[in-house]
C-alpha positions in Angstrom: 0.2 0.3 -0.2 1.2 3.4 -0.6 2.7 5.8 2.0 1.8 9.3 2.4 1.2 11.2 -0.9 3.1 14.1 -1.8 3.3 17.3 -4.6 6.2 17.9 -5.5 6.8 21.2 -7.9 10.0 22.3 -9.6 11.8 19.3 -11.0 15.1 20.4 -11.7 18.2 18.2 -11.2 17.3 18.1 -7.5 13.5 18.0 -7.7 14.0 15.1 -10.0 16.2 13.3 -7.5 13.6 14.0 -4.9 10.8 12.4 -6.7 12.6 9.4 -7.4 13.5 8.6 -3.5 9.9 9.1 -3.1 8.7 6.9 -5.3 11.2 4.9 -4.5 9.6 5.2 -0.9 6.0 4.0 -1.9 4.9 7.5 -1.5 2.4 8.6 -4.1 4.0 11.7 -5.8 1.7 14.5 -8.0 4.2 16.7 -9.6 4.4 19.6 -11.5 6.8 21.7 -13.7 6.6 24.7 -15.7 8.7 22.9 -18.6 6.3 20.0 -18.7 8.4 18.2 -20.4 10.8 17.6 -17.3 7.9 15.9 -15.9 7.8 13.1 -18.5 10.9 10.7 -17.5 9.3 10.8 -14.1 5.6 10.0 -15.0 6.9 7.0 -16.7 8.5 5.8 -13.4 5.2 6.3 -11.5 4.4 10.0 -10.9 1.0 11.7 -11.5 1.7 15.1 -13.7 -0.9 17.6 -12.7 -2.1 19.7 -15.1 -1.7 22.6 -13.6 -0.6 24.5 -10.4 -4.1 24.0 -8.8 -4.6 20.5 -9.5 -0.8 19.9 -8.4 -1.7 22.0 -4.9 -5.0 20.1 -4.4 -3.6 16.2 -4.7 -2.0 16.1 -1.9 -1.7 18.3 1.5 2.0 18.2 1.9 3.9 20.4 -1.0 7.4 20.2 -1.3 8.7 23.0 -3.4 12.6 22.9 -4.9 12.7 26.1 -6.9 15.9 28.5 -7.0 14.7 30.9 -4.6 11.4 32.3 -3.0 10.3 34.8 -5.6 9.8 31.4 -7.4 7.5 30.7 -4.8 5.1 33.3 -5.6 5.2 33.1 -9.3 3.8 30.0 -8.9 1.7 29.2 -6.0 0.6 33.1 -6.4 -1.9 31.9 -9.7 -3.8 29.4 -7.0 -4.1 30.7 -4.0 -7.5 29.8 -3.5 -5.8 26.4 -3.5 -3.8 26.5 -0.5 -5.7 26.7 2.2 -5.0 23.7 4.4 -1.9 22.6 2.8 2.1 22.1 4.7 4.2 23.8 2.0 7.6 22.8 2.5 9.8 24.8 1.1 13.5 23.5 0.1 14.7 26.4 -1.7 17.3 28.7 -1.0 17.4 32.3 0.6 17.7 34.9 3.2 15.8 34.4 6.3 14.2 37.3 5.8 12.3 35.9 2.8 11.6 32.9 4.8 9.5 35.2 7.2 7.9 37.0 4.9 6.8 33.5 3.1 5.9 32.3 5.9 3.6 35.5 6.6 1.8 35.5 2.8 1.3 31.4 3.3 -0.3 31.6 6.4 -2.5 34.7 4.7 -3.8 32.1 2.6 -4.5 29.2 5.1 -1.0 27.5 4.6 1.6 26.8 6.9 5.2 26.6 5.7 8.0 24.5 7.2 11.1 25.6 6.2 13.9 23.4 4.9 18.0 23.3 3.1 19.3 20.4 1.6 22.9 19.7 2.2 23.6 17.3 -0.6 24.0 18.0 -4.6 21.1 16.0 -6.0 23.4 12.8 -7.1 23.5 12.3 -3.3 20.0 13.5 -2.6 18.4 10.2 -0.2 21.8 8.7 -0.6 23.8 8.1 2.9 24.7 10.6 4.6 22.6 13.2 3.3 20.9 15.3 5.3 17.7 18.2 5.7 17.5 21.0 7.9 14.0 22.0 8.7 12.7 24.5 10.9 9.1 25.2 11.8 6.0 23.6 13.9 7.9 20.7 15.4 4.1 19.1 15.6 4.3 19.6 11.9 7.8 18.4 11.4 7.1 15.2 13.2 3.8 14.4 11.0 5.8 14.7 7.5 9.6 13.6 8.8 8.8 9.6 7.7 8.3 10.9 4.4 10.8 13.2 4.3 13.4 10.7 5.7 13.9 9.3 2.6 15.3 12.3 0.8 18.1 13.0 3.4 18.1 12.5 7.2 15.6 15.6 8.2 17.7 17.1 11.2 15.1 19.7 12.8 16.9 22.7 14.6 13.5 24.7 15.9 10.2 26.3 15.6 12.2 29.6 14.8 11.0 29.3 11.0 13.9 31.2 9.5 16.4 28.7 11.3 17.0 26.2 8.7 17.5 28.7 6.1 20.6 30.2 8.3 21.7 27.0 8.7 22.1 26.0 5.2 23.3 29.4 4.6 26.2 29.2 6.9 27.1 25.7 6.0 27.1 27.3 2.4 29.3 30.3 3.6 31.6 27.4 4.8 31.7 25.7 1.8 32.5 28.4 -1.4 34.4 30.4 0.7 37.0 27.0 1.2 36.3 26.2 -2.6 37.6 29.7 -3.8 40.2 29.4 -1.1 41.3 26.4 -2.6 41.3 27.5 -5.8 43.4 31.0 -4.7 45.8 28.9 -3.3 46.0 26.4 -6.4 46.5 29.6 -9.1 49.7 31.1 -6.2 51.6 28.0 -6.8 50.3 27.6 -10.7 52.1 31.7 -11.1 55.3 29.2 -9.9 54.8 26.6 -12.6 53.3 24.2 -9.7 49.9 21.9 -10.8 46.8 21.6 -9.3 47.7 17.8 -8.9 51.3 18.5 -7.1 49.3 20.3 -4.9 45.9 18.4 -4.3 47.3 15.3 -2.1 48.3 19.1 0.3 45.0 20.8 0.1 43.3 17.8 0.8 45.3 17.2 4.2 44.5 20.5 4.9 40.9 20.8 4.7 40.8 17.5 6.7 43.0 18.9 9.3 41.1 22.1 10.0 38.0 20.1 11.8 40.3 19.4 15.0 40.3 22.9 15.5 36.3 23.2 15.7 35.7 22.0 19.0 37.5 24.2 21.2 37.0 27.0 18.7 33.5 26.3 19.4 34.2 26.4 23.3 36.0 29.8 23.1 33.5 31.3 21.4 30.7 30.4 23.2 32.2 31.0 26.3 34.0 34.5 25.0 37.3 33.7 26.5 40.1 33.8 23.6 43.0 32.6 24.9 45.8 32.9 22.7 49.1 31.1 24.5 49.0 29.4 21.2 48.4 31.4 18.2 47.8 34.9 18.7 46.2 37.3 16.2 49.1 39.2 15.8 51.2 36.2 14.7 48.3 35.1 12.4 47.3 38.7 11.2 51.4 38.7 10.0 50.4 35.2 8.1 47.8 36.6 6.3 49.7 40.0 5.5 52.3 37.7 3.9 50.1 36.4 1.9 48.2 39.0 0.1 51.9 39.7 -0.6 53.0 36.6 -2.2 49.9 37.1 -4.1 50.7 40.4 -5.2 53.8 39.2 -6.5 52.5 36.5 -8.3 49.9 39.1 -10.0 46.6 37.0 -8.8 43.6 38.2 -7.5 44.1 39.6 -3.6 40.4 40.7 -3.0 40.1 37.0 -0.7 43.8 37.0 1.1 43.1 41.2 1.8 39.5 40.2 3.1 41.2 37.7 5.9 43.8 40.5 6.5 40.7 42.9 7.4 39.8 41.1 9.9 42.6 40.1 11.6 43.9 43.9 11.1 39.9 44.9 13.0 40.9 42.8 15.7 43.8 44.4 16.3 42.8 47.6 16.3 40.0 46.0 18.9 42.6 45.1 21.3 43.2 41.0 20.5 46.0 41.3 19.2 47.5 38.6 21.8 44.1 37.2 22.0 43.4 33.6 19.7 42.0 33.7 16.3 38.7 33.2 17.8 38.3 36.6 18.6 37.8 37.7 15.1 34.4 37.0 15.9 34.0 39.7 18.3 34.5 41.9 15.2 33.0 39.9 12.6 29.9 40.4 14.3 29.8 43.9 15.1 31.9 45.2 11.9 
């Protein structure tokens, strides 16, 4: 017997991957996409194609959105607001916390409820081991649909505040995107001397793997507001940041990223944290 039914709107690579996992989990899935042909393969695999947005909303009580941003939600659902009453809209799109709060109010105004989500894996890893999704909103609503949502990734509930899942998602992407840019910048620095990316790759991998060892102690210092610099002070590490800027200038490569990092150390020193740990940089990051 089929489990809980669900409507999924937005059939890009992520949406298609989620539909397939939901079908494999024996859930009845209704789909709709602005480019209707994207549903063809999914319909052949067992999904039901809705004729329009109104029909897609009417088909099930829970609606998953896999869209580019929250504006796309208004563009699509705004054409069928009379069908929103009583629906739970699980929006897995990326946007800002402020836009998320506005969306919750807009949906509530049409009798619907928002459950915010952030998928922390690419499309090809949806539903695979290690995949997880942040959720925030009503705990009762989350608990009701968590078994169904678990087929696309471990559902991690982070709180009643509707913006929290978006904040967790953006925080993780903050680390991810900045780290990738740092890797590319470091590789460009070595490329300037004729060193290949492959020659540097295993050293970069060791660095990425090793950074995690600092997080437990750093989190403790940040939460306690205590930043002892006995092992590595802001002044010492700031000097290194300055040298990276200099090396980048000499190599003739972009200096925006290392200058941004150096600015963190400069501002910390200006605030009297020169003898403290690098974790003290957060004090000026929070109050620029």
